[in-house]
Residue, then its C-alpha position, 0 to 999 in steps of 0.5 A: m481496450p481488451q474485453l473481459l467476460l466476468i462470470e461470478d454470482d457473488a455480488i461483493m466479489g463481482e463488484s470488486l473485480l468489475d471495479r478493478f478491471e475497469l480501473e486497469g483499462f478493461g471493458v467488462q461484461w459481468s454475468r451472474s449465471l451461466e445462461q447469461a454468460a452463454a448469451l453474451l458469448d454468443a453475442s460478442p467476442f471477448d479477449a478473456v473469461v474469468s469464471d467462478v467454478r460454482l454458479p447458481d445454475g451449474s458448474g463453471e468448469r462443465f460449462f467451459e467444457s461444453w462450450l469450448p468445442t463450439a468456439a473458434p478461437a477460444p479466449p483465454w479462460l481463467f477460473i476462480t475457486a475455493f475448492a480447487s484440487v491439483d488433479r482437477a486443476v491439471a485436468m482443466l488446464q489440459a482441457g484448455a483453461r488458462d489458469y486457476v486462482t484459489k480464494p482468498f486471492d490477491i486481485a492484483e495477481l488475477v489481473h496480472k494473469v489476465r493481462t498476461a493471457v491477453g498480451v497487455p503488459d502490466d505497466v500499461i496505463p489507460a489513456s483516461d489516467a493520463v491527466a492523473d499521472a501528468d504530475a508524477d514528476d512532482c512526487t511528494l512521496g520519495t525519489s526512489a523508483v518504487m515511490r515514484g511508481l507509488a505516486l503514479k498508482a496514487g494518481r490512478v486511484a484518486a481518479r477512478a477508485r472508491t476503495a483502496l488498501i494500503t499495506g506495509e510495516s508500522g511507520a513506513g508511510k501508509e497514511v502519507l500515501a493515503r493523504e496523497i491520494h486524497a490531495l490528488a482527488h480533491p485539489q484545492t477543495g477543502a474536502p475532509f480527510v478523516a484518519v481513524n486508528c481502528g486498533a486504538i478505539p476500545d471495542t465498546l466505543i468503536e461503533a459509536a465513534l465510526f457511525g455516530h449516535e443520537r442523544g440518549a442512544f446509550t448511557g452518557a450519550d448527552r448530545q447527538r454526535r456525527g461519527y467519523v464515516e459521516q464527518a468524512h462525507g465529500g472526502t476521504l476516510f482513512l481506516d488505519e489497522i483495519a484488521e483490528l475491527t471486531p467481526a460485528m464491526q466488519v459486517r457494519l463496515l461492509r454494509v456501509l461500503q455496499d450501500r453508501q449509507v450510514q445509520r447512527l446509533g439510536s436512529e432509524a434514518l439512513l444518511s447517504i454518504d459520498v466518501r472514498v474509503i482507504c484502509a491500511t494494515h501491517r498484517d496479512l489479510q489473506q492469512l487472516v481470511q484463511q484463519g477465519r479472523f477476517r471476513e472474505d467479503l470485506y476483504y474483496r470489497i476493500h481490496v479493489v486496489h492494493l498498494r504496498v509501501p515498502p520499508l525504508r530499508e528497501r529504498p535507501d534513495d529516499v533516506l536523505w531526501l526525507a531527512q532534508r524534508f524533515l529538517l525544512d519542516q522543523a525550520r518552518q514550524r520553529s521559525e528558524a534558519p534551516r540547518r544542513l546535514t554534515a557528511a558524517a550525518r549523511a553517511a550515518l543515515l545511509g548506514h542505518a538499518w531503520p527498523g522504525n521506518v520513516r517514523e524513526l527517521h522523523n523522530r531522529i531528525e526532530c530530536a537532533w534539531v532540539m538537542s543541537e545548538r549548531g547550524e548543522v546536524d551531525a551524526a552524534d546528534l542523530f545517534e546518541e548511542r554512537l558517541a563520536p569522539a570530540p573533534a580536534a581544535g581548528l578546522p580539518t583539512l579536506e583530506t582529513f574531512v573526506a577520510d573521517a566521512e569515509k570511515e564513518y560510512l564504512a563503519a556504519m555499513l559494516a555494522r549494518f551487515d554485522g561485519r560481513v565483508g562480502l555483503a557490505a562490499q556489494a552494497l557499497g559497490i566496491s570489491r572485498k579486497t578494497l573493503w578489507e584494506k580500508s577496514k584495516r586502515y581505519a581499524l574497523r571490524a570486518d569478520g569476512 
């Protein structure tokens, strides 16, 4: 287990970094002053040092410069600073420092730099996570490599992390990932999962909604009410669109995350809570921090682990897998026989760009199920905007069926790439010449 010395005075950032590096399998000693750091360095060896530049008893840079000649050999040293300049950074690198990161930074970026410095690959999973990762083959998130990777990380978060941040486009499946983490953390316990869309609750009501209120706390409060945080006690609180919280609510949420206590409106009592908090957003929180629209301390508190759900267009391997799951869900919900996708439907699904992500796919499957009266779902059922010609009477031959499916698929792929043959051919895994010839045979638009 690599040993890391963390020199950081800020309590929130220090706790966040401590949690993350321990999650990554590091043994961490945390010092909040240079005097304490010097004692720790004298007492035991470290594989790497991560230090802030400004400490209460001096400069981290000057401490490094004075300590370096006494160390043999010196561990890799990385600095955290909000005041970095190119000239100073170059000088420190020339003096022997390994690297700088500038606030606000992505914790995963710092972890990567430290892992590289100590020679530990990013894909190494701590032995204590083996149980959590053992069931990765039963992935419920998707069949693509990226979603299987997210399933592995979900197991690690469920086993060891109390907070996490999930980012991704709207409709990509952020809540699905949060529910997967919850299910892994609370198998067969009935622990609550409370999902809250922070952007859907008016600013005047969000405080009472999250933290609850006593009877008479404000006009209209005719009874006591537990807030969403309290309702999630013993389970998971999922805060979607976290970036939409007002500055005042960001302060209150930070205190809850720090103290693990909640206070209802109109009450003086503090209630202890045991809850995992998973936040999600489709916005760039680092940019919002730089703009002063999101608190830096809250950013680091929720950013212990960052999971990104890629849009559906970046993981085409999941499209048909998801479509089949949604079809089975419809059959169960309606107590009807399962339906299958025709070859043309599969081709159309694979050729679509999915601007609405997984949510759009689910909606199209549900609509197709409602509107279709057959035992199968065709391309025209999924994409009414692409009205297909009526089929000829009787059953087609295999040759005709295959040709129709190929034409539908090629048309969808050319449309996806706006008729550009080179890009479409690359995606299809065929040569430009082959695609040109097939486009001419099927009278498809191909612009070159």
